[in-house]
C-alpha positions, 0 to 999 in steps of 0.5 A, spaced: 499 500 499 502 506 497 501 512 502 502 519 499 505 525 502 505 532 501 512 532 498 510 527 492 506 533 489 512 536 486 512 537 478 516 531 474 521 535 470 523 529 466 521 527 459 519 520 458 522 519 450 520 512 450 513 513 447 516 518 442 521 513 440 516 507 439 512 512 434 518 514 430 520 506 429 513 505 427 513 510 422 520 508 419 517 501 419 511 504 415 516 508 410 521 502 409 515 497 407 511 502 402 517 505 399 518 499 394 511 499 392 511 506 390 516 505 385 512 500 381 505 502 382 503 500 375 505 494 371 504 494 364 505 489 358 507 492 352 504 490 345 509 487 340 509 491 334 514 491 328 519 496 327 517 502 323 521 507 319 523 513 322 519 520 320 526 523 320 528 524 313 535 526 314 539 519 314 545 519 319 552 519 316 555 513 318 563 514 321 566 507 321 573 506 323 576 499 322 581 495 326 587 498 322 584 505 324 582 507 317 576 512 317 570 512 313 564 517 312 559 513 309 563 508 304 568 514 303 575 513 306 578 519 309 584 521 312 584 523 320 587 530 318 581 531 313 576 528 317 574 535 321 574 539 314 569 533 311 564 533 317 564 541 316 562 540 309 557 536 310 554 540 316 554 546 311 550 542 306 545 539 312 544 544 318 541 538 322 547 533 321 546 527 325 552 522 325 553 514 327 559 512 330 561 505 328 568 503 331 571 496 332 573 495 339 580 494 338 581 501 335 585 505 340 582 510 344 586 516 342 583 515 335 576 515 337 578 521 342 580 525 336 574 524 332 570 526 338 573 532 339 573 534 331 565 533 331 564 537 337 569 543 334 564 543 328 558 543 332 554 537 331 550 535 336 546 529 334 551 523 335 550 516 336 555 511 338 553 504 335 554 498 339 552 490 339 548 488 345 551 484 350 550 477 352 
């Protein structure tokens, strides 16, 4: 049996943080459980269709670099020294010039870096690097 005295009527100045911690842990668990559900809200099976032709009438110029380091614009062989001027001529003829870079994997990186720098100096902003899907 507890007997109360007048000295126990003092105000308790300590904060009990146990309920606060409990609430925060419950909120944390709720967010952990619901976060993955928010990223995958709608699953859709897309229909399969035959590929169509691009509506863009401008055909991209293909830059090919073979294993020996020879550079070709479409099927015309071009020296590395003349490459930038050839791209500039084609850019002057077609302001919306698009390029596809098709290089052998054994070509040294320096050759590709020089080609990319030349393309950037000319101001061509549509460049695709052609790769084979990995297995």
